[in-house]
Structures are given as structure tokens and as C-alpha cells.
TIKOLMI-141045 format. One record per residue (C-alpha): x, y, z. Coordinates in Angstrom, 1 decimal. Example, Ala and Ser with C-alpha at 12.3 -4.5 7.8 and 13.67 -1.06 7.14 Angstrom:
% TIKOLMI-141045
     px     py     pz
   12.3   -4.5    7.8
   13.7   -1.1    7.1
% end
This chain:
% TIKOLMI-141045
     px     py     pz
    0.1   -0.2   -0.1
    3.0    2.3    0.6
    3.6    2.1   -3.0
    0.5    2.6   -4.6
    0.5    5.9   -2.6
    3.7    7.0   -3.7
    2.7    6.2   -7.2
   -0.7    8.1   -6.7
    0.3   10.7   -5.1
    4.0   11.0   -5.8
    5.1   11.3   -2.2
    8.2   10.0   -0.4
    9.9   10.4    2.7
   11.9   13.4    3.6
   14.9   13.9    5.5
   15.5   15.1    9.7
   14.0   17.9   10.5
   16.8   19.0   12.8
   17.7   21.9   10.6
   16.4   24.3    8.3
   19.1   24.1    6.1
   19.0   20.3    4.6
   18.7   19.7    1.2
   15.3   21.4    0.1
   15.1   24.3    1.9
   16.5   27.6    1.4
   18.5   29.8    3.6
   16.9   30.1    7.3
   14.9   33.8    6.7
   15.9   35.4    9.4
   12.3   37.4    9.3
   10.3   34.9    9.4
   11.7   31.3   11.3
    8.5   29.9   11.2
    8.4   29.5    7.5
   10.3   26.4    5.6
    9.4   26.6    1.8
   11.2   24.6   -0.7
   13.7   25.9   -2.2
   13.1   25.3   -6.5
   16.2   25.4   -9.1
   15.7   27.6  -11.8
   17.4   25.8  -14.7
   16.6   28.0  -17.6
   14.6   32.0  -17.1
   14.4   33.8  -20.8
   12.0   36.6  -22.0
    8.8   36.2  -22.7
    7.2   34.2  -20.0
    3.4   35.2  -19.2
    2.3   37.5  -16.5
    2.3   36.2  -13.1
    3.4   33.7  -10.7
    3.7   30.4  -10.5
    1.1   28.5   -8.1
    2.4   25.1   -6.0
    1.2   23.0   -3.5
    4.6   21.4   -2.3
    4.2   18.1   -0.4
    6.6   15.2    0.8
    6.4   12.3    3.3
    4.3    8.8    3.2
    1.5    8.6    5.3
    2.7    4.8    5.9
    6.3    5.3    6.8
    6.0    9.0    8.8
    6.0   12.5    7.8
    8.7   13.9    5.9
   10.2   17.3    7.0
    9.0   19.4    5.1
    6.0   21.7    5.6
    3.6   21.1    3.2
    0.8   24.2    2.1
    0.0   26.7   -0.6
    2.5   28.5   -2.3
    3.0   31.5   -4.8
    6.3   31.9   -6.1
    7.9   33.8   -8.8
   10.0   33.5  -12.1
   13.4   33.4   -9.9
   11.8   30.6   -7.9
   11.7   33.0   -5.1
    8.5   32.6   -2.6
    5.9   35.2   -2.7
    3.6   34.1   -0.8
    3.6   30.4    1.5
    1.4   29.4    4.0
    2.3   26.2    6.1
   -0.6   24.3    6.2
    0.5   20.6    7.8
    3.8   18.6    7.7
    5.2   15.9    5.3
    2.1   13.4    5.0
    0.0   14.0    7.8
   -1.9   16.6    5.9
   -1.6   17.2    1.9
   -2.6   20.6    0.1
   -3.3   20.1   -3.4
   -4.9   22.0   -6.6
   -4.0   25.2   -5.5
   -4.8   28.1   -8.1
   -6.6   31.5   -8.5
  -10.3   31.3   -9.6
  -13.2   33.6   -9.2
  -15.8   34.2   -6.5
  -18.7   36.8   -6.6
  -16.8   38.2   -9.2
  -13.7   38.7   -7.2
  -10.3   37.0   -7.4
   -9.9   34.2   -4.9
   -7.2   32.0   -4.0
   -8.7   27.9   -3.8
   -7.0   24.5   -2.7
   -8.0   21.1   -1.3
   -6.4   19.9    2.4
   -6.9   17.1    4.1
   -5.5   13.6    4.6
   -4.6   11.3    1.5
   -5.6    7.6    1.6
   -3.5    5.1    0.1
   -5.8    4.6   -3.2
   -4.3    7.7   -4.3
   -7.4    9.8   -3.2
   -8.2   12.0   -0.2
  -10.7   13.0    2.5
  -11.0   16.7    3.0
  -12.4   20.2    2.2
  -11.5   23.1   -0.4
  -10.5   26.4    1.5
  -11.4   30.0   -0.2
   -9.7   32.8    0.7
   -9.8   36.5   -0.6
   -6.7   38.9   -1.7
   -6.1   39.6    1.6
   -5.4   36.0    2.7
   -7.9   35.7    4.7
  -10.3   32.7    4.5
  -13.7   33.6    3.2
  -15.3   30.1    2.8
  -14.7   26.2    3.3
  -16.2   23.8    0.8
  -17.2   20.6    1.9
  -19.3   17.4    0.7
  -22.7   17.2    1.0
  -25.3   14.8    1.6
  -23.3   13.2    4.3
  -20.2   11.9    2.8
  -17.0   12.0    5.0
  -15.1   14.6    2.7
  -14.1   15.9   -0.7
  -11.4   14.2   -2.9
   -8.3   16.1   -3.3
   -8.0   16.2   -7.2
  -10.2   19.1   -8.6
  -13.0   21.7   -7.4
  -14.1   23.9   -9.9
  -15.9   27.7   -8.9
  -18.7   28.0  -11.5
  -20.0   31.3  -12.9
  -23.0   30.8  -10.8
  -21.1   30.9   -7.4
  -21.5   27.2   -7.0
  -18.7   24.8   -6.6
  -17.9   21.4   -8.5
  -16.7   19.0   -6.0
  -15.4   15.8   -6.4
  -15.8   12.8   -3.8
  -14.3    9.4   -3.8
  -16.7    6.9   -2.0
  -16.1    3.1   -1.7
  -19.1    1.3   -2.5
  -20.0   -2.4   -2.6
  -20.8   -3.4   -6.0
  -22.5   -6.0   -7.0
  -21.4   -5.6  -10.8
  -21.5   -9.6  -12.5
  -23.6  -11.4   -9.7
  -19.6  -10.7   -7.5
  -19.8   -8.0   -4.9
  -16.7   -6.4   -4.6
  -16.1   -3.0   -3.1
  -15.2    0.0   -5.8
  -14.5    3.3   -5.4
  -17.0    5.3   -6.6
  -16.6    8.9   -8.0
  -19.5   11.2   -6.8
  -19.4   15.0   -8.7
  -22.0   17.4   -7.1
  -22.8   20.9   -7.4
  -23.1   23.0   -4.6
  -24.0   26.4   -3.9
  -20.8   27.6   -1.7
  -23.0   30.2    0.4
  -25.2   27.4    1.4
  -23.8   24.3    1.3
  -26.8   22.8   -0.3
  -26.2   20.3   -3.1
  -27.9   21.3   -6.3
  -27.0   18.3   -8.1
  -25.2   14.7   -8.1
  -23.6   12.8  -10.5
  -22.1    9.0   -9.5
  -19.5    7.2  -11.6
  -21.0    3.7  -11.1
  -24.5    4.7  -12.8
  -22.8    6.0  -16.2
  -19.3    4.3  -16.4
  -18.8    0.5  -16.7
  -16.2   -0.8  -14.6
  -15.0   -2.9  -17.8
  -13.8    0.7  -19.2
  -10.7    0.2  -16.5
   -7.4   -0.8  -17.4
   -6.4   -0.7  -13.7
   -5.0   -3.9  -11.9
   -6.6   -4.8   -9.0
   -4.9   -4.6   -5.9
   -5.7   -6.5   -2.9
   -7.3   -4.9   -0.1
   -8.4   -1.8   -1.5
  -11.4   -0.5   -3.3
  -11.1   -1.0   -7.3
  -10.9    2.5   -8.4
  -11.7    1.8  -11.8
  -12.4    5.2  -13.0
  -10.5    8.0  -11.2
  -11.7   10.7  -12.1
   -8.9   13.5  -11.4
  -10.3   16.8  -13.3
  -13.8   18.7  -14.0
  -14.3   21.6  -16.1
  -17.7   23.4  -17.6
  -17.4   23.1  -21.5
  -18.7   25.9  -23.5
  -22.2   24.5  -24.2
  -22.5   24.2  -20.0
  -21.7   20.9  -19.9
  -19.2   18.6  -18.0
  -15.6   17.5  -19.4
  -14.3   14.6  -16.9
  -10.8   12.9  -17.2
  -10.7    9.5  -16.1
   -7.5    8.2  -15.8
   -8.2    4.6  -15.0
  -10.2    4.0  -18.2
   -8.0    6.6  -20.5
  -11.2    8.6  -21.1
  -12.4   12.0  -21.5
  -16.1   12.0  -20.4
  -18.6   15.0  -22.0
  -21.3   14.8  -19.4
  -24.5   16.5  -19.5
  -24.5   18.6  -16.5
  -28.3   18.1  -15.2
  -29.5   14.4  -16.6
  -25.6   12.9  -15.9
  -25.5   11.4  -19.1
  -22.6   10.7  -21.3
  -22.8   12.5  -24.3
  -19.4   11.1  -25.9
  -16.1    9.1  -25.3
  -12.9   10.5  -25.6
  -10.3    7.8  -25.8
  -10.5    4.4  -23.9
  -12.0    1.1  -24.4
  -15.5    2.8  -25.4
  -14.5    5.9  -27.7
  -16.9    7.5  -30.1
  -14.1    9.1  -31.8
  -11.3    7.9  -34.4
   -8.1    8.9  -32.7
   -5.4   10.1  -35.7
   -1.7    9.1  -34.9
   -0.7   10.8  -31.9
   -3.7   11.8  -30.4
   -4.1    8.7  -28.1
   -3.2    9.3  -24.3
   -3.4    7.0  -21.4
   -3.8    7.6  -17.2
   -4.4   11.2  -18.2
   -4.3   14.2  -15.9
   -6.0   18.0  -16.3
   -8.5   17.8  -19.2
  -10.2   21.0  -20.1
  -11.7   23.3  -23.3
   -9.3   25.8  -24.5
  -10.3   29.0  -25.9
   -9.2   28.0  -29.6
  -11.8   25.5  -29.7
   -9.2   22.3  -28.9
   -9.0   20.0  -25.9
   -6.2   20.0  -23.7
   -5.0   16.9  -21.9
   -2.0   16.6  -19.8
   -1.0   12.9  -21.0
    0.9   11.2  -18.5
    1.5    7.6  -20.9
    2.5    6.0  -17.6
    1.3    5.2  -14.0
    3.0    2.8  -11.7
    4.0   -1.1  -11.7
    1.7   -1.8   -8.9
   -1.5   -0.1  -10.4
   -1.0   -1.5  -13.9
    0.4   -4.9  -12.9
    3.9   -4.2  -14.6
    1.9   -3.0  -18.0
    1.5    0.7  -17.3
    4.1    2.3  -19.6
    2.7    3.9  -23.6
    5.2    6.1  -24.6
    8.6    7.1  -23.3
    7.9   10.5  -22.3
    4.7   12.4  -20.8
    3.3   15.2  -22.9
    1.0   18.2  -22.9
   -1.2   17.7  -26.0
   -4.1   20.0  -27.7
   -6.5   17.9  -29.9
   -8.6   18.8  -32.5
  -11.7   17.2  -31.9
  -14.5   16.8  -34.2
  -17.4   16.1  -32.4
  -19.6   15.6  -36.1
  -17.3   13.3  -38.0
  -16.2   12.0  -34.9
  -12.6   12.5  -35.1
   -9.6   13.4  -33.0
   -6.4   14.4  -33.9
   -3.0   16.0  -32.8
   -2.4   19.5  -33.0
    0.4   20.4  -31.4
    2.5   19.0  -27.8
    5.0   19.8  -25.7
    7.5   17.0  -24.2
   10.0   18.2  -20.8
   13.1   19.1  -22.1
   14.0   16.5  -19.6
   12.5   13.7  -21.3
   10.2   13.0  -18.1
    7.5   10.6  -18.0
    5.4   11.1  -15.0
    3.7    8.5  -13.4
    1.4   10.7  -11.5
   -0.4   13.8  -11.3
    0.8   16.7  -14.0
   -1.4   19.8  -15.2
   -1.1   22.0  -18.1
   -2.0   25.6  -19.0
   -2.7   27.7  -21.7
   -1.5   31.1  -20.6
   -2.8   34.5  -22.0
   -0.4   35.3  -24.3
    0.0   32.0  -25.9
    2.5   30.6  -24.2
    1.7   27.0  -22.5
    2.9   25.7  -18.5
    3.4   22.3  -17.6
    3.7   20.8  -14.7
    5.3   17.5  -14.4
    3.5   16.2  -11.3
    5.2   13.3   -9.8
    8.8   14.5  -10.9
    8.5   18.0   -9.3
    8.9   20.2  -12.3
    7.5   22.6  -14.2
    8.5   24.0  -17.7
    7.1   27.5  -19.9
    6.8   27.0  -23.4
    6.6   29.7  -26.2
    3.4   28.4  -28.6
    6.6   27.6  -31.3
    7.9   24.8  -28.2
   10.5   26.8  -27.1
   11.4   26.7  -23.8
   10.9   29.8  -21.8
   11.5   28.5  -18.4
   12.4   25.0  -16.7
   12.2   25.0  -13.1
   12.0   21.9  -10.2
   12.0   21.7   -6.3
   15.6   21.7   -5.3
   14.7   18.4   -3.1
   13.5   15.4   -5.4
   11.1   14.3   -3.1
    9.2   17.0   -3.0
    6.5   17.9   -6.0
    3.4   19.6   -6.3
    0.1   17.7   -8.1
    0.0   20.9  -10.4
    1.8   24.3  -11.5
   -0.4   26.5  -12.8
    0.3   30.8  -13.6
   -1.8   33.2  -12.9
   -1.5   37.3  -12.4
   -2.3   37.9   -8.7
   -2.2   41.1   -6.2
   -2.1   40.3   -2.4
   -2.6   42.7    0.3
   -2.3   41.0    3.3
   -3.7   42.5    6.6
   -0.5   41.7    9.1
    2.6   43.9    9.3
    6.2   43.6    7.1
    8.5   41.6    9.4
   12.2   42.7   10.4
   15.1   41.4   12.1
   18.2   43.5   12.7
   21.8   41.4   13.2
   25.2   43.0   14.6
   28.6   42.3   12.8
   31.4   43.5   13.3
   31.4   46.2   10.5
   27.6   47.8   11.3
   24.2   45.3   11.3
   22.6   43.7    9.2
   18.9   44.8    8.4
   16.5   41.9    6.9
   13.2   42.7    5.9
   10.4   40.8    4.3
    6.3   40.5    3.9
    4.5   37.1    3.1
    2.2   37.7    0.4
    2.3   41.3   -0.4
    3.2   41.7   -4.3
    3.4   45.5   -4.5
    6.4   45.8   -2.4
    9.2   47.4   -4.7
   11.2   48.9   -2.4
   12.3   49.0    2.0
   12.8   52.0    4.1
   15.1   51.2    7.0
   14.3   52.9   10.3
   17.1   52.9   13.2
   17.3   54.7   16.3
   18.3   54.3   20.3
   14.6   53.3   21.0
   11.7   52.2   19.6
    9.8   55.9   19.1
   13.0   57.5   18.4
   13.6   56.0   14.5
   14.4   57.6   11.7
   15.8   56.6    7.8
   19.2   55.2    7.5
   18.5   53.9    3.9
   16.4   52.6    1.3
   17.0   49.7   -0.7
   15.1   47.8   -4.1
   13.2   44.8   -3.1
   14.9   41.2   -3.6
   13.4   38.7   -3.2
   11.2   36.8   -0.5
   13.3   38.6    2.5
   16.0   41.1    1.6
   19.1   42.3    3.1
   20.9   44.9    3.5
   24.3   46.0    5.3
   23.9   49.4    7.5
   27.7   50.7    8.9
   26.0   51.9   11.9
   24.6   50.0   14.6
   21.8   50.7   16.3
   19.4   48.9   19.2
   16.4   49.2   17.3
   15.2   48.9   13.6
   12.2   48.6   11.4
   11.1   48.9    8.1
    8.5   50.6    5.7
    7.6   48.8    2.4
    7.2   51.4   -0.4
    5.2   50.7   -3.6
    6.4   51.5   -7.0
    5.3   54.8   -6.7
    7.3   55.6   -3.6
    4.2   55.5   -1.3
    4.1   53.5    2.6
    1.9   50.8    1.9
    3.3   49.0    5.4
    5.4   49.5    8.3
    6.5   46.9   10.6
    6.8   47.2   14.3
    9.9   48.0   15.6
   12.7   45.3   16.4
   15.5   45.1   18.7
   18.5   44.5   16.9
   21.0   41.1   18.5
% end
């Protein structure tokens, strides 16, 4: 079962928690020693990346072997891999965060993510957090109808301010006259404000177990379908990705009827050369009409009885799907510059400027491409046991309600002042204040912001320091408390 979890979620045990300077961690943050975001190595960063930040949800550790050391949680980083915002929500595998992204709720940009407990079957039991631009929780979305919790793979907020919530529920199924425990995938449309369930769809009611490519795993419910993404198509109906059936399902949002199947054993479409996919993630309709699919092309050997690999590398593919002629052809594809084959997780995103961002799931890497296929950015977590279910890019304006953090450290030639403000995206520079008392501070220096934590030498030692955060117009947007220099 340990191996199944590692294959499904891409997790692995971490290292000792004795020092924040172990591999996988950045240098200890002087101003925020409570934060231990994993370090990111950016192998290539070229001009032309899309505006905005990269959204990740780093995790590590193994439920059955004990927790890892890294804090798991939603994390926003810039193109240098520097944290912009990080919120620890758990340690190792005891509490995961997945599917972190920006969405729109009541016409405002919000942050959303799943958190809860992962299970050995590669699903989870938890809930979804909705947070505003000041990093305040404004909603918590849960499964309705008495189910224990929402699954970790996906939640989508609709323009109607409802949420599509996925549930993985073991059920005793009597298919073929032989009862067996099967994992049912349930999709609920939930009114976010009231929690009322408006619609409910059951995979067992519409998708046969015989469609699956998954091998049975002793003692675990048969996760024959494993829906891992949901999205609303242009006509208002749903597109569902069935990982273990290698199928994209178009489903009537209200009746629940399967309108068509793309791929798999019962495909309604003829798949042209290069258009087939397997063990896929993250399916959606793009603005240009194509269907985007992260084609894992592989799964773990325990999940598949040793025959889970169909290609040498995973791909991010765009498919042209003709619903009248019932044909699907490959429009374009992107593969990793490192030749990665992702046995679990993964994402792809068509960005507003035409670039494509691909998260390589179990490998903890992400790559941004120009439309031509040129690699503009290639990055990965420094520690190979750390990964993120998805990697997505969004513009974001964070306005935290707390104050900037400051720390002063004495040295042989004066002192060094460190400044940070977790989640603030409008800081352009820092004004350093110093003095003999907290009430007697004056400006001694201004420096440009440099990453999450800016460090600046000051030639004269003072007992107390503080900082002011300045925006690009030089206006003060935040002031720290005074701190005693150590």
C-alpha cells in the first residue's frame, strides 16, 4: 500500500527536521523562521514568460512510513523561484494541500486549494479553502449528502457561484453477480454560500467497470475510474478526465448522461496518429477550441500489473476534436526538455499570451513554453522528494492584513537589516529605520526589494530597527513593528 500511495500522489519520505538548511530548504529566513518553503532551482529563465506568478502546493512524506520534514502548503513563487507567499498547513504526509490555483468567486479573484488526509488509494478526504486577496478565509467548501469529505483532485467554481466538488466513495458493487468493493466517483454541484447540493452524479451509474485499465490491488477498493479533473465546457456541460479508463467524458450537467467518450475502450471518436493518451490528467476546453490533456502515458507498475507505460515520455497535448465527424487529431504537443515520464499527477495550462505552462507532477518540475515550443523557463524543486500535483500561473495582487517583518543582526562592521512581507505583491523597495528606542527611529537607508527576504548592510549599529514597505510610486504601504537588534 505504501508503494500505491507513492505512485498515486508522488510522495516519498523526507529528511530529518533538525535543521532548516537541509537539502530542499532555502537558507533559514531570518525574519520568518516559522516558514520553511522548499527551495526551487530555475534551470532556465528567458524573456517572454507570461505575466503573473506560479502557483504550487509542495508536499512530501509518506503516510505509512511517517511524516517528512517539509511544510506542505499553498505557495506562490516568481520566475526566479523565490517565494511570494507561503502558508504552512501541515507537515509531510499528515496533511496535504493540492490543486492550488486562482479562481473567481462573486466576481473577485480568490485563492482555492484542497487540504486534508490522503489515502493509500491515491484519493483523499478533506475540504476546499477559499481565500480572498488579503489571505482571509471566506469560505470552506465541503462534500454534501453526508459524505465524509471531498476528494483532493479538483474543485471548480462556476460563474453561478457554485462549486463542482469531487468525492471518492467506496461502495459494495454487485456487477456481474460478484460483489466487490469499488471506488465510486461522485460529482456534486454545491451552492457555496449555503452548502446545498444542487446536482449529484455517480460514476458507477454511468461508466462501466469494464472500461478500466487498472489492475486490481488486494485489500483496496477497485478505483476503476479515478476522475482527476472537471471543467465546464463551452455549452455548459462537463468534461471529466477518467485516469484509469484513459477516457475524457462529456457529461450532461443536469441529466448526468454521458454525451460522448474520447479515448479508452469505448471511444466514440477515431483517434488519429499521436492523438491517443493514457493515465491522463487535467483536461479542459481552451479558448481556441482545442481540448488540452496532460498525457501521463504511464502509471505505477503496481497499479497496472507491470504494464503501465505506453510511451517513453509524458506530453502536454492539444487535440482538435470534431464532434460531427467523430475524429480527434493531434494539434500540437509539448514534452519535457528533461525527457520526463510522470507516473502520477501533472497539469497543463494555456496562458493568456499563448504560452503553455506544464507541471510534470511526480517529478516536481514545471516548464513554460512559447507557442512555438521554445522553452522559456524550466524549474524544479531542489529536493527530489518534493513535488506538486499541479503547477499553474496566474496574475495575482496580494494585500496581506498583517505587518511586514523585520530583524536586525549586529556584525563587526555595523549591522544587517532583514525585511519581508509574506504575500505582499506591491512592494518595490524597503525604507530602513533605526534608532536608540522604538519611538526614536529615523530613516537610514532605502533599498530595492530582492526576493522574499531582502537583506541590507547598515554601517552604524543601533539598538532598534524597523522597515517601511514602499510601492513603485514610493508610497508607504506597510510598516513593521520595531525590533531589537541582536
